[in-house]
Biopython code that builds the backbone (N, CA, C, O; Angstrom):
import numpy as np
from Bio.PDB.StructureBuilder import StructureBuilder

atoms = [
    (1, "MET", "N", (28.297, -21.866, -16.118)),
    (1, "MET", "CA", (27.663, -21.472, -17.289)),
    (1, "MET", "C", (25.850, -22.244, -16.833)),
    (1, "MET", "O", (25.513, -23.428, -16.811)),
    (2, "GLN", "N", (25.284, -21.373, -16.623)),
    (2, "GLN", "CA", (23.527, -21.822, -16.065)),
    (2, "GLN", "C", (22.753, -22.711, -16.731)),
    (2, "GLN", "O", (22.654, -22.329, -17.897)),
    (3, "ARG", "N", (22.238, -23.581, -16.567)),
    (3, "ARG", "CA", (21.161, -23.994, -16.985)),
    (3, "ARG", "C", (20.046, -23.358, -18.249)),
    (3, "ARG", "O", (19.420, -22.363, -17.884)),
    (4, "PRO", "N", (19.856, -23.691, -19.207)),
    (4, "PRO", "CA", (18.971, -22.664, -20.206)),
    (4, "PRO", "C", (17.384, -22.987, -19.062)),
    (4, "PRO", "O", (16.891, -22.088, -18.380)),
    (5, "ASP", "N", (16.916, -24.218, -19.097)),
    (5, "ASP", "CA", (15.769, -24.017, -17.461)),
    (5, "ASP", "C", (15.853, -23.147, -16.533)),
    (5, "ASP", "O", (14.815, -22.550, -16.248)),
    (6, "THR", "N", (17.176, -22.799, -15.748)),
    (6, "THR", "CA", (17.182, -22.012, -14.705)),
    (6, "THR", "C", (17.080, -20.253, -15.200)),
    (6, "THR", "O", (16.429, -19.325, -14.721)),
    (7, "VAL", "N", (18.283, -20.339, -16.658)),
    (7, "VAL", "CA", (17.877, -19.034, -17.181)),
    (7, "VAL", "C", (16.356, -18.687, -17.400)),
    (7, "VAL", "O", (15.967, -17.742, -16.713)),
    (8, "HIS", "N", (15.729, -19.079, -17.956)),
    (8, "HIS", "CA", (14.445, -19.375, -18.186)),
    (8, "HIS", "C", (13.551, -18.607, -17.197)),
    (8, "HIS", "O", (12.908, -17.558, -17.218)),
    (9, "THR", "N", (13.897, -19.994, -15.969)),
    (9, "THR", "CA", (12.912, -19.567, -15.017)),
    (9, "THR", "C", (12.845, -18.152, -14.416)),
    (9, "THR", "O", (11.798, -17.532, -14.230)),
    (10, "ARG", "N", (14.631, -17.521, -14.010)),
    (10, "ARG", "CA", (14.744, -16.276, -13.692)),
    (10, "ARG", "C", (14.354, -15.485, -14.553)),
    (10, "ARG", "O", (14.179, -14.303, -14.258)),
    (11, "THR", "N", (14.174, -15.865, -15.571)),
    (11, "THR", "CA", (13.515, -14.838, -16.407)),
    (11, "THR", "C", (12.255, -14.143, -16.215)),
    (11, "THR", "O", (11.925, -12.977, -16.002)),
    (12, "GLN", "N", (11.721, -15.147, -16.350)),
    (12, "GLN", "CA", (10.303, -14.973, -16.141)),
    (12, "GLN", "C", (10.296, -14.354, -14.477)),
    (12, "GLN", "O", (9.460, -13.489, -14.216)),
    (13, "LEU", "N", (10.855, -14.630, -13.835)),
    (13, "LEU", "CA", (10.612, -14.297, -12.083)),
    (13, "LEU", "C", (11.069, -12.952, -12.331)),
    (13, "LEU", "O", (10.458, -12.093, -11.695)),
    (14, "TYR", "N", (11.991, -12.548, -13.096)),
    (14, "TYR", "CA", (12.259, -11.170, -12.952)),
    (14, "TYR", "C", (11.253, -10.151, -13.799)),
    (14, "TYR", "O", (10.930, -9.008, -13.477)),
    (15, "ALA", "N", (10.970, -10.685, -14.635)),
    (15, "ALA", "CA", (9.693, -10.018, -15.420)),
    (15, "ALA", "C", (8.578, -9.940, -14.722)),
    (15, "ALA", "O", (7.939, -8.904, -14.534)),
    (16, "ARG", "N", (8.285, -11.123, -14.279)),
    (16, "ARG", "CA", (7.150, -10.889, -13.283)),
    (16, "ARG", "C", (7.086, -9.769, -11.874)),
    (16, "ARG", "O", (6.195, -9.011, -11.491)),
    (17, "ALA", "N", (8.189, -10.011, -11.442)),
    (17, "ALA", "CA", (9.000, -8.729, -10.672)),
    (17, "ALA", "C", (8.538, -7.518, -11.047)),
    (17, "ALA", "O", (7.546, -6.957, -10.582)),
    (18, "ILE", "N", (9.375, -7.051, -12.025)),
    (18, "ILE", "CA", (9.370, -5.760, -12.887)),
    (18, "ILE", "C", (8.256, -5.187, -12.961)),
    (18, "ILE", "O", (8.162, -3.961, -12.895)),
    (19, "GLU", "N", (6.705, -6.392, -13.189)),
    (19, "GLU", "CA", (5.524, -5.794, -13.553)),
    (19, "GLU", "C", (4.701, -5.351, -11.798)),
    (19, "GLU", "O", (3.854, -4.469, -11.660)),
    (20, "ILE", "N", (5.096, -5.986, -10.984)),
    (20, "ILE", "CA", (4.860, -5.568, -9.979)),
    (20, "ILE", "C", (5.445, -4.065, -9.430)),
    (20, "ILE", "O", (4.649, -3.196, -9.076)),
    (21, "VAL", "N", (6.843, -3.860, -9.398)),
    (21, "VAL", "CA", (7.283, -2.863, -8.869)),
    (21, "VAL", "C", (6.646, -1.621, -9.773)),
    (21, "VAL", "O", (6.201, -0.587, -9.275)),
    (22, "GLU", "N", (6.687, -1.917, -11.192)),
    (22, "GLU", "CA", (6.026, -0.694, -11.979)),
    (22, "GLU", "C", (4.456, -0.413, -11.553)),
    (22, "GLU", "O", (3.893, 0.674, -11.676)),
    (23, "ARG", "N", (3.764, -1.833, -10.935)),
    (23, "ARG", "CA", (2.350, -1.260, -11.162)),
    (23, "ARG", "C", (2.549, -0.673, -9.225)),
    (23, "ARG", "O", (1.765, 0.186, -8.821)),
    (24, "GLU", "N", (3.539, -1.203, -8.330)),
    (24, "GLU", "CA", (2.881, -0.634, -7.115)),
    (24, "GLU", "C", (4.080, 0.066, -6.296)),
    (24, "GLU", "O", (4.112, 0.025, -5.066)),
    (25, "HIS", "N", (5.029, 0.691, -7.046)),
    (25, "HIS", "CA", (5.966, 1.231, -6.811)),
    (25, "HIS", "C", (5.924, 2.405, -5.561)),
    (25, "HIS", "O", (6.881, 2.754, -4.870)),
    (26, "GLY", "N", (4.635, 2.861, -5.497)),
    (26, "GLY", "CA", (4.534, 3.849, -4.591)),
    (26, "GLY", "C", (3.576, 3.198, -3.402)),
    (26, "GLY", "O", (2.545, 3.658, -2.909)),
    (27, "THR", "N", (4.011, 2.440, -3.228)),
    (27, "THR", "CA", (3.322, 1.378, -1.753)),
    (27, "THR", "C", (4.624, 1.419, -0.963)),
    (27, "THR", "O", (5.664, 2.008, -1.257)),
    (28, "GLN", "N", (4.370, 0.725, 0.023)),
    (28, "GLN", "CA", (5.657, 0.082, 0.815)),
    (28, "GLN", "C", (6.200, -1.357, 0.436)),
    (28, "GLN", "O", (6.226, -2.379, 1.122)),
    (29, "ILE", "N", (6.588, -1.150, -0.752)),
    (29, "ILE", "CA", (6.659, -2.637, -1.348)),
    (29, "ILE", "C", (8.122, -3.317, -0.655)),
    (29, "ILE", "O", (9.005, -2.551, -0.269)),
    (30, "GLU", "N", (8.262, -4.649, -0.554)),
    (30, "GLU", "CA", (9.275, -5.225, -0.201)),
    (30, "GLU", "C", (9.796, -6.417, -0.743)),
    (30, "GLU", "O", (8.911, -7.253, -0.922)),
    (31, "ILE", "N", (10.707, -6.714, -1.004)),
    (31, "ILE", "CA", (11.287, -7.897, -2.027)),
    (31, "ILE", "C", (10.480, -9.254, -1.207)),
    (31, "ILE", "O", (9.716, -10.005, -1.814)),
    (32, "ASP", "N", (10.727, -9.364, -0.096)),
    (32, "ASP", "CA", (9.669, -10.542, 0.817)),
    (32, "ASP", "C", (8.288, -10.717, 0.275)),
    (32, "ASP", "O", (7.724, -11.800, 0.117)),
    (33, "ALA", "N", (7.867, -9.687, 0.042)),
    (33, "ALA", "CA", (6.483, -9.678, -0.120)),
    (33, "ALA", "C", (6.289, -10.242, -1.438)),
    (33, "ALA", "O", (5.838, -11.366, -1.654)),
    (34, "VAL", "N", (6.731, -9.227, -2.485)),
    (34, "VAL", "CA", (7.158, -9.820, -3.712)),
    (34, "VAL", "C", (7.784, -11.141, -4.163)),
    (34, "VAL", "O", (7.702, -11.592, -5.306)),
    (35, "ALA", "N", (8.322, -11.623, -3.288)),
    (35, "ALA", "CA", (8.897, -13.287, -3.379)),
    (35, "ALA", "C", (7.672, -13.797, -2.992)),
    (35, "ALA", "O", (7.183, -14.612, -3.774)),
    (36, "ALA", "N", (7.099, -13.554, -2.076)),
    (36, "ALA", "CA", (5.886, -14.860, -1.709)),
    (36, "ALA", "C", (4.650, -14.512, -2.665)),
    (36, "ALA", "O", (3.880, -15.362, -3.111)),
    (37, "ARG", "N", (4.591, -13.455, -2.857)),
    (37, "ARG", "CA", (3.281, -13.278, -4.450)),
    (37, "ARG", "C", (3.674, -14.338, -5.200)),
    (37, "ARG", "O", (2.916, -15.300, -5.329)),
    (38, "LEU", "N", (5.190, -14.299, -5.928)),
    (38, "LEU", "CA", (5.561, -15.114, -6.900)),
    (38, "LEU", "C", (5.907, -16.330, -6.471)),
    (38, "LEU", "O", (6.671, -16.886, -7.261)),
    (39, "THR", "N", (5.578, -17.098, -5.310)),
    (39, "THR", "CA", (5.469, -18.413, -4.903)),
    (39, "THR", "C", (7.309, -18.698, -4.837)),
    (39, "THR", "O", (7.743, -19.784, -5.220)),
    (40, "THR", "N", (8.230, -17.646, -4.336)),
    (40, "THR", "CA", (9.578, -18.239, -4.588)),
    (40, "THR", "C", (10.026, -17.642, -3.054)),
    (40, "THR", "O", (9.387, -17.286, -2.064)),
    (41, "SER", "N", (11.317, -17.719, -3.362)),
    (41, "SER", "CA", (12.189, -17.413, -2.266)),
    (41, "SER", "C", (13.133, -15.939, -2.152)),
    (41, "SER", "O", (13.846, -15.638, -3.108)),
    (42, "ARG", "N", (13.098, -15.335, -1.311)),
    (42, "ARG", "CA", (13.817, -13.960, -1.241)),
    (42, "ARG", "C", (15.302, -14.178, -2.003)),
    (42, "ARG", "O", (15.795, -13.218, -2.595)),
    (43, "ARG", "N", (15.803, -15.109, -1.977)),
    (43, "ARG", "CA", (17.175, -15.515, -2.515)),
    (43, "ARG", "C", (17.048, -15.971, -4.159)),
    (43, "ARG", "O", (17.991, -15.841, -4.939)),
    (44, "GLN", "N", (15.672, -16.547, -4.560)),
    (44, "GLN", "CA", (16.071, -16.575, -5.918)),
    (44, "GLN", "C", (15.458, -15.334, -6.561)),
    (44, "GLN", "O", (15.497, -15.108, -7.770)),
    (45, "LEU", "N", (14.915, -14.587, -5.684)),
    (45, "LEU", "CA", (14.632, -13.354, -6.529)),
    (45, "LEU", "C", (15.830, -12.263, -6.710)),
    (45, "LEU", "O", (16.055, -11.638, -7.746)),
    (46, "GLN", "N", (16.440, -12.180, -5.675)),
    (46, "GLN", "CA", (17.553, -11.488, -5.779)),
    (46, "GLN", "C", (18.600, -12.099, -6.669)),
    (46, "GLN", "O", (19.488, -11.316, -7.006)),
    (47, "ARG", "N", (18.684, -13.298, -7.109)),
    (47, "ARG", "CA", (19.580, -13.737, -7.788)),
    (47, "ARG", "C", (18.567, -13.408, -9.309)),
    (47, "ARG", "O", (19.198, -13.208, -10.347)),
    (48, "ALA", "N", (17.513, -13.383, -9.342)),
    (48, "ALA", "CA", (16.919, -13.025, -10.641)),
    (48, "ALA", "C", (17.211, -11.788, -10.906)),
    (48, "ALA", "O", (17.704, -11.640, -12.024)),
    (49, "PHE", "N", (17.058, -10.632, -10.145)),
    (49, "PHE", "CA", (17.310, -9.391, -10.272)),
    (49, "PHE", "C", (19.202, -9.417, -10.646)),
    (49, "PHE", "O", (19.626, -8.790, -11.616)),
    (50, "THR", "N", (19.781, -9.906, -10.086)),
    (50, "THR", "CA", (21.155, -10.074, -10.114)),
    (50, "THR", "C", (21.764, -10.267, -11.481)),
    (50, "THR", "O", (22.608, -9.669, -12.148)),
    (51, "GLU", "N", (20.919, -11.457, -11.656)),
    (51, "GLU", "CA", (21.914, -12.177, -13.041)),
    (51, "GLU", "C", (20.973, -12.034, -14.341)),
    (51, "GLU", "O", (21.403, -12.325, -15.458)),
    (52, "ILE", "N", (19.730, -11.590, -14.138)),
    (52, "ILE", "CA", (18.957, -11.291, -15.415)),
    (52, "ILE", "C", (19.295, -9.501, -15.446)),
    (52, "ILE", "O", (20.086, -9.021, -16.258)),
    (53, "GLY", "N", (18.813, -8.963, -14.787)),
    (53, "GLY", "CA", (18.567, -7.511, -14.434)),
    (53, "GLY", "C", (19.938, -6.639, -14.178)),
    (53, "GLY", "O", (19.970, -5.447, -14.482)),
    (54, "ARG", "N", (20.623, -7.048, -13.826)),
    (54, "ARG", "CA", (22.056, -7.062, -13.718)),
    (54, "ARG", "C", (21.711, -5.664, -12.719)),
    (54, "ARG", "O", (21.886, -4.496, -13.064)),
    (55, "THR", "N", (21.263, -6.064, -11.610)),
    (55, "THR", "CA", (20.917, -4.819, -10.444)),
    (55, "THR", "C", (20.511, -5.746, -9.513)),
    (55, "THR", "O", (20.550, -6.967, -9.666)),
    (56, "THR", "N", (20.053, -5.047, -8.381)),
    (56, "THR", "CA", (19.353, -5.272, -7.153)),
    (56, "THR", "C", (17.789, -4.932, -7.162)),
    (56, "THR", "O", (17.429, -4.240, -8.114)),
    (57, "PHE", "N", (16.882, -5.288, -6.311)),
    (57, "PHE", "CA", (15.679, -4.988, -6.009)),
    (57, "PHE", "C", (15.484, -3.843, -5.746)),
    (57, "PHE", "O", (14.574, -3.197, -6.266)),
    (58, "ARG", "N", (16.555, -3.228, -4.621)),
    (58, "ARG", "CA", (15.829, -2.329, -4.152)),
    (58, "ARG", "C", (16.493, -0.706, -4.930)),
    (58, "ARG", "O", (16.110, 0.424, -4.625)),
    (59, "ARG", "N", (17.749, -1.123, -6.161)),
    (59, "ARG", "CA", (18.095, -0.388, -7.081)),
    (59, "ARG", "C", (17.173, -0.245, -8.023)),
    (59, "ARG", "O", (16.993, 0.913, -8.400)),
    (60, "HIS", "N", (16.513, -1.108, -8.532)),
    (60, "HIS", "CA", (15.435, -1.081, -9.338)),
    (60, "HIS", "C", (14.105, -0.645, -8.790)),
    (60, "HIS", "O", (13.329, -0.327, -9.692)),
    (61, "LEU", "N", (13.793, -0.576, -8.022)),
    (61, "LEU", "CA", (12.623, 0.343, -7.123)),
    (61, "LEU", "C", (12.769, 1.764, -7.067)),
    (61, "LEU", "O", (11.907, 2.635, -7.187)),
    (62, "THR", "N", (14.298, 1.882, -6.818)),
    (62, "THR", "CA", (14.420, 3.276, -6.819)),
    (62, "THR", "C", (14.561, 3.792, -7.961)),
    (62, "THR", "O", (14.437, 5.016, -7.908)),
    (63, "ALA", "N", (14.763, 3.401, -8.968)),
    (63, "ALA", "CA", (14.879, 3.819, -10.393)),
    (63, "ALA", "C", (13.682, 3.959, -10.786)),
    (63, "ALA", "O", (13.549, 5.013, -11.409)),
    (64, "VAL", "N", (12.393, 3.131, -10.665)),
    (64, "VAL", "CA", (11.316, 3.386, -10.865)),
    (64, "VAL", "C", (11.095, 4.910, -10.212)),
    (64, "VAL", "O", (10.886, 6.009, -10.726)),
    (65, "ARG", "N", (11.255, 4.410, -8.720)),
    (65, "ARG", "CA", (10.257, 5.661, -8.058)),
    (65, "ARG", "C", (11.115, 6.982, -8.676)),
    (65, "ARG", "O", (10.513, 8.056, -8.695)),
    (66, "MET", "N", (12.275, 6.941, -9.100)),
    (66, "MET", "CA", (12.972, 8.428, -9.339)),
    (66, "MET", "C", (12.366, 8.889, -11.011)),
    (66, "MET", "O", (12.063, 10.036, -11.340)),
    (67, "ALA", "N", (12.320, 8.023, -11.636)),
    (67, "ALA", "CA", (11.990, 8.526, -12.796)),
    (67, "ALA", "C", (9.919, 8.790, -12.914)),
    (67, "ALA", "O", (9.402, 9.385, -13.859)),
    (68, "ASN", "N", (9.292, 8.321, -11.998)),
    (68, "ASN", "CA", (8.033, 8.367, -11.584)),
    (68, "ASN", "C", (8.165, 10.127, -11.069)),
    (68, "ASN", "O", (7.578, 11.032, -11.664)),
    (69, "ALA", "N", (8.683, 10.247, -10.365)),
    (69, "ALA", "CA", (8.882, 11.427, -9.545)),
    (69, "ALA", "C", (9.443, 12.479, -10.301)),
    (69, "ALA", "O", (9.033, 13.620, -10.089)),
    (70, "ALA", "N", (10.390, 12.261, -11.221)),
    (70, "ALA", "CA", (10.593, 13.481, -12.352)),
    (70, "ALA", "C", (9.509, 13.888, -12.882)),
    (70, "ALA", "O", (9.321, 15.102, -12.965)),
    (71, "ARG", "N", (8.648, 13.067, -13.311)),
    (71, "ARG", "CA", (7.763, 12.998, -14.209)),
    (71, "ARG", "C", (6.898, 13.799, -13.376)),
    (71, "ARG", "O", (6.788, 14.946, -13.809)),
    (72, "LEU", "N", (6.342, 13.600, -12.472)),
    (72, "LEU", "CA", (5.315, 14.195, -11.175)),
    (72, "LEU", "C", (5.744, 15.849, -11.224)),
    (72, "LEU", "O", (5.088, 16.866, -11.450)),
    (73, "LEU", "N", (7.302, 15.577, -10.870)),
    (73, "LEU", "CA", (7.579, 17.231, -10.604)),
    (73, "LEU", "C", (7.169, 18.117, -11.671)),
    (73, "LEU", "O", (6.709, 19.128, -11.142)),
    (74, "THR", "N", (7.131, 18.187, -12.742)),
    (74, "THR", "CA", (6.374, 18.844, -13.888)),
    (74, "THR", "C", (5.124, 19.332, -13.499)),
    (74, "THR", "O", (4.599, 20.197, -14.200)),
    (75, "ASP", "N", (4.586, 18.937, -12.539)),
    (75, "ASP", "CA", (3.536, 19.127, -12.653)),
    (75, "ASP", "C", (3.327, 20.235, -11.466)),
    (75, "ASP", "O", (3.099, 19.741, -10.361)),
    (76, "PRO", "N", (3.356, 21.171, -11.514)),
    (76, "PRO", "CA", (3.417, 22.388, -10.456)),
    (76, "PRO", "C", (2.188, 22.648, -9.454)),
    (76, "PRO", "O", (2.209, 23.599, -8.673)),
    (77, "SER", "N", (0.953, 21.604, -9.537)),
    (77, "SER", "CA", (-0.163, 21.488, -8.741)),
    (77, "SER", "C", (0.609, 20.826, -7.966)),
    (77, "SER", "O", (0.605, 21.443, -6.901)),
    (78, "LEU", "N", (1.328, 19.848, -7.874)),
    (78, "LEU", "CA", (1.768, 19.123, -6.582)),
    (78, "LEU", "C", (3.117, 19.604, -6.036)),
    (78, "LEU", "O", (4.074, 20.078, -6.649)),
    (79, "THR", "N", (2.942, 19.350, -4.664)),
    (79, "THR", "CA", (3.592, 19.924, -3.837)),
    (79, "THR", "C", (5.269, 18.577, -4.084)),
    (79, "THR", "O", (5.085, 17.565, -4.759)),
    (80, "VAL", "N", (6.199, 18.754, -3.661)),
    (80, "VAL", "CA", (7.170, 18.108, -3.377)),
    (80, "VAL", "C", (6.835, 16.955, -2.635)),
    (80, "VAL", "O", (7.008, 15.833, -3.111)),
    (81, "GLY", "N", (6.219, 17.201, -1.145)),
    (81, "GLY", "CA", (5.725, 16.557, -0.335)),
    (81, "GLY", "C", (4.666, 14.901, -1.319)),
    (81, "GLY", "O", (4.839, 13.686, -1.230)),
    (82, "ALA", "N", (3.781, 15.639, -2.040)),
    (82, "ALA", "CA", (2.704, 14.939, -2.876)),
    (82, "ALA", "C", (3.558, 14.056, -3.471)),
    (82, "ALA", "O", (3.350, 12.847, -3.568)),
    (83, "VAL", "N", (4.440, 14.595, -3.839)),
    (83, "VAL", "CA", (5.035, 13.423, -5.202)),
    (83, "VAL", "C", (5.692, 12.522, -4.104)),
    (83, "VAL", "O", (5.035, 11.493, -3.947)),
    (84, "ALA", "N", (6.766, 12.599, -3.317)),
    (84, "ALA", "CA", (7.331, 11.914, -2.432)),
    (84, "ALA", "C", (6.009, 10.842, -1.796)),
    (84, "ALA", "O", (6.362, 9.700, -1.502)),
    (85, "ARG", "N", (4.806, 11.144, -1.630)),
    (85, "ARG", "CA", (4.505, 9.937, -0.968)),
    (85, "ARG", "C", (3.598, 9.391, -2.070)),
    (85, "ARG", "O", (3.092, 8.292, -1.841)),
    (86, "ARG", "N", (3.262, 10.101, -3.450)),
    (86, "ARG", "CA", (3.115, 8.941, -4.238)),
    (86, "ARG", "C", (3.836, 7.919, -5.153)),
    (86, "ARG", "O", (3.465, 6.978, -5.854)),
    (87, "VAL", "N", (5.187, 8.581, -4.810)),
    (87, "VAL", "CA", (6.121, 7.125, -5.068)),
    (87, "VAL", "C", (6.293, 6.542, -4.562)),
    (87, "VAL", "O", (7.044, 5.672, -5.003)),
    (88, "GLY", "N", (5.840, 6.413, -3.261)),
    (88, "GLY", "CA", (6.432, 5.645, -2.003)),
    (88, "GLY", "C", (7.251, 6.325, -1.118)),
    (88, "GLY", "O", (8.303, 5.716, -1.311)),
    (89, "TYR", "N", (7.474, 7.069, -0.377)),
    (89, "TYR", "CA", (8.378, 7.381, 0.242)),
    (89, "TYR", "C", (7.274, 8.259, 1.438)),
    (89, "TYR", "O", (6.232, 8.772, 1.029)),
    (90, "SER", "N", (7.643, 8.323, 2.768)),
    (90, "SER", "CA", (6.389, 8.408, 3.716)),
    (90, "SER", "C", (7.230, 9.568, 4.260)),
    (90, "SER", "O", (6.691, 10.494, 4.866)),
    (91, "GLN", "N", (8.554, 9.517, 4.044)),
    (91, "GLN", "CA", (9.536, 10.949, 4.671)),
    (91, "GLN", "C", (9.761, 11.882, 3.425)),
    (91, "GLN", "O", (10.152, 11.480, 2.329)),
    (92, "GLN", "N", (9.453, 13.212, 3.755)),
    (92, "GLN", "CA", (10.028, 13.983, 2.430)),
    (92, "GLN", "C", (11.739, 13.810, 2.476)),
    (92, "GLN", "O", (12.385, 13.199, 1.625)),
    (93, "ALA", "N", (12.235, 14.411, 3.525)),
    (93, "ALA", "CA", (13.388, 14.278, 3.344)),
    (93, "ALA", "C", (14.207, 12.886, 2.972)),
    (93, "ALA", "O", (15.362, 12.879, 2.548)),
    (94, "GLN", "N", (13.641, 12.066, 3.137)),
    (94, "GLN", "CA", (14.194, 10.657, 2.679)),
    (94, "GLN", "C", (13.996, 10.267, 1.233)),
    (94, "GLN", "O", (14.631, 9.358, 0.696)),
    (95, "PHE", "N", (12.966, 11.097, 0.557)),
    (95, "PHE", "CA", (12.906, 11.023, -0.833)),
    (95, "PHE", "C", (14.005, 12.499, -1.375)),
    (95, "PHE", "O", (14.525, 12.524, -2.490)),
    (96, "ALA", "N", (14.127, 13.270, -0.661)),
    (96, "ALA", "CA", (14.906, 14.406, -1.368)),
    (96, "ALA", "C", (16.282, 13.684, -1.249)),
    (96, "ALA", "O", (17.078, 13.619, -2.185)),
    (97, "LYS", "N", (16.449, 13.250, -0.253)),
    (97, "LYS", "CA", (18.274, 12.435, -0.276)),
    (97, "LYS", "C", (18.026, 11.623, -1.265)),
    (97, "LYS", "O", (18.824, 11.778, -2.189)),
    (98, "SER", "N", (17.346, 10.929, -1.416)),
    (98, "SER", "CA", (17.324, 9.923, -2.624)),
    (98, "SER", "C", (17.226, 10.280, -4.305)),
    (98, "SER", "O", (17.847, 9.742, -5.222)),
    (99, "PHE", "N", (16.356, 11.231, -4.356)),
    (99, "PHE", "CA", (16.082, 12.179, -5.221)),
    (99, "PHE", "C", (17.453, 12.697, -6.077)),
    (99, "PHE", "O", (17.747, 12.597, -7.268)),
    (100, "ARG", "N", (18.215, 13.350, -4.812)),
    (100, "ARG", "CA", (19.495, 14.060, -4.972)),
    (100, "ARG", "C", (20.596, 13.078, -5.806)),
    (100, "ARG", "O", (21.286, 13.255, -6.810)),
    (101, "ALA", "N", (20.404, 11.982, -4.892)),
    (101, "ALA", "CA", (21.476, 10.970, -5.271)),
    (101, "ALA", "C", (21.365, 10.204, -6.487)),
    (101, "ALA", "O", (22.324, 9.597, -6.964)),
    (102, "HIS", "N", (20.173, 10.220, -7.013)),
    (102, "HIS", "CA", (19.796, 9.863, -8.175)),
    (102, "HIS", "C", (19.773, 11.014, -9.548)),
    (102, "HIS", "O", (19.832, 10.730, -10.744)),
    (103, "PHE", "N", (19.691, 12.057, -9.061)),
    (103, "PHE", "CA", (19.463, 13.120, -10.022)),
    (103, "PHE", "C", (20.509, 14.080, -10.092)),
    (103, "PHE", "O", (20.620, 14.786, -11.094)),
    (104, "GLY", "N", (21.550, 14.209, -8.802)),
    (104, "GLY", "CA", (22.086, 15.305, -8.595)),
    (104, "GLY", "C", (21.710, 16.655, -8.408)),
    (104, "GLY", "O", (22.395, 17.622, -8.741)),
    (105, "SER", "N", (20.190, 16.705, -7.663)),
    (105, "SER", "CA", (20.108, 17.965, -7.252)),
    (105, "SER", "C", (18.532, 17.708, -6.569)),
    (105, "SER", "O", (17.735, 16.977, -7.158)),
    (106, "LEU", "N", (18.206, 18.319, -5.394)),
    (106, "LEU", "CA", (17.133, 18.095, -5.032)),
    (106, "LEU", "C", (15.775, 18.543, -5.718)),
    (106, "LEU", "O", (15.855, 19.472, -6.522)),
    (107, "PRO", "N", (14.442, 17.928, -5.458)),
    (107, "PRO", "CA", (13.626, 17.591, -5.939)),
    (107, "PRO", "C", (12.916, 19.129, -6.632)),
    (107, "PRO", "O", (12.572, 19.318, -7.799)),
    (108, "SER", "N", (12.859, 19.980, -5.596)),
    (108, "SER", "CA", (12.304, 21.628, -5.683)),
    (108, "SER", "C", (13.445, 22.083, -6.730)),
    (108, "SER", "O", (13.000, 22.594, -7.758)),
    (109, "GLU", "N", (14.708, 21.986, -6.637)),
    (109, "GLU", "CA", (15.897, 22.589, -7.840)),
    (109, "GLU", "C", (15.502, 22.114, -9.139)),
    (109, "GLU", "O", (15.556, 22.854, -10.121)),
    (110, "TYR", "N", (15.043, 20.727, -9.211)),
    (110, "TYR", "CA", (15.180, 19.807, -10.275)),
    (110, "TYR", "C", (13.517, 20.380, -10.943)),
    (110, "TYR", "O", (13.231, 20.478, -12.137)),
    (111, "ARG", "N", (12.774, 20.637, -9.965)),
    (111, "ARG", "CA", (11.479, 21.459, -10.612)),
    (111, "ARG", "C", (11.570, 22.650, -11.220)),
    (111, "ARG", "O", (10.989, 22.799, -12.295)),
    (112, "ARG", "N", (12.255, 23.628, -10.689)),
    (112, "ARG", "CA", (12.743, 25.112, -11.019)),
    (112, "ARG", "C", (13.665, 24.919, -12.511)),
    (112, "ARG", "O", (13.381, 25.664, -13.449)),
    (113, "GLU", "N", (14.607, 24.041, -12.649)),
    (113, "GLU", "CA", (15.107, 23.958, -13.931)),
    (113, "GLU", "C", (14.011, 23.443, -14.946)),
    (113, "GLU", "O", (13.968, 24.066, -16.007)),
    (114, "ARG", "N", (13.152, 22.440, -14.790)),
    (114, "ARG", "CA", (12.580, 22.148, -15.603)),
    (114, "ARG", "C", (11.392, 22.948, -15.948)),
    (114, "ARG", "O", (10.971, 22.879, -17.103)),
    (115, "ILE", "N", (10.824, 23.669, -15.122)),
    (115, "ILE", "CA", (9.733, 24.731, -15.266)),
    (115, "ILE", "C", (10.114, 25.643, -16.346)),
    (115, "ILE", "O", (9.509, 25.961, -17.370)),
    (116, "VAL", "N", (11.701, 26.126, -15.704)),
    (116, "VAL", "CA", (12.008, 27.121, -16.315)),
    (116, "VAL", "C", (12.584, 27.270, -18.254)),
    (116, "VAL", "O", (12.659, 28.171, -19.090)),
    (117, "VAL", "N", (12.916, 25.553, -18.175)),
    (117, "VAL", "CA", (12.916, 25.437, -19.670)),
    (117, "VAL", "C", (11.876, 25.095, -19.992)),
    (117, "VAL", "O", (11.942, 25.134, -21.220)),
    (118, "ALA", "N", (10.471, 24.622, -19.606)),
    (118, "ALA", "CA", (9.438, 24.563, -20.097)),
    (118, "ALA", "C", (9.354, 25.769, -20.647)),
    (118, "ALA", "O", (9.470, 25.784, -21.872)),
    (119, "VAL", "N", (9.110, 27.255, -19.859)),
    (119, "VAL", "CA", (8.625, 28.499, -20.362)),
    (119, "VAL", "C", (9.480, 28.873, -21.427)),
    (119, "VAL", "O", (8.955, 29.605, -22.266)),
    (120, "ARG", "N", (10.519, 28.596, -21.587)),
    (120, "ARG", "CA", (11.290, 29.216, -22.867)),
    (120, "ARG", "C", (10.582, 29.060, -23.992)),
    (120, "ARG", "O", (11.024, 29.476, -25.063)),
]
sb = StructureBuilder()
sb.init_structure("model")
sb.init_model(0)
sb.init_chain("A")
sb.init_seg("    ")
for serial, (resi, resn, name, xyz) in enumerate(atoms, 1):
    if name == "N":
        sb.init_residue(resn, " ", resi, " ")
    sb.init_atom(name, np.array(xyz, "f"), 0.0, 1.0, " ", f" {name:<3s}", serial, name[0])
structure = sb.get_structure()
């Protein structure tokens, strides 16, 4: 069982890291840089994500990026490549691969399905 002070510290660390990810998910954000900004070690931040968030930094970042990508794909004025760049992917192919793993369809398919539903 964790000491209450440890749980409190990791909870605060996790919450602050989540704020950074939410705000900066469109950049090339890395766990080491976030840990340095929070004046903690990479390992302590990993523990906070595992123990408090029940996830990893990478999984959380991907989930935030995918949620924002899904929202952006409903805007027909944005290309899939523009959406990829806005959510932090420099390679459209890597974005498509991550998107498909997360949602089960390619971004273009997802967009078509959402636009058709919206028109009905």
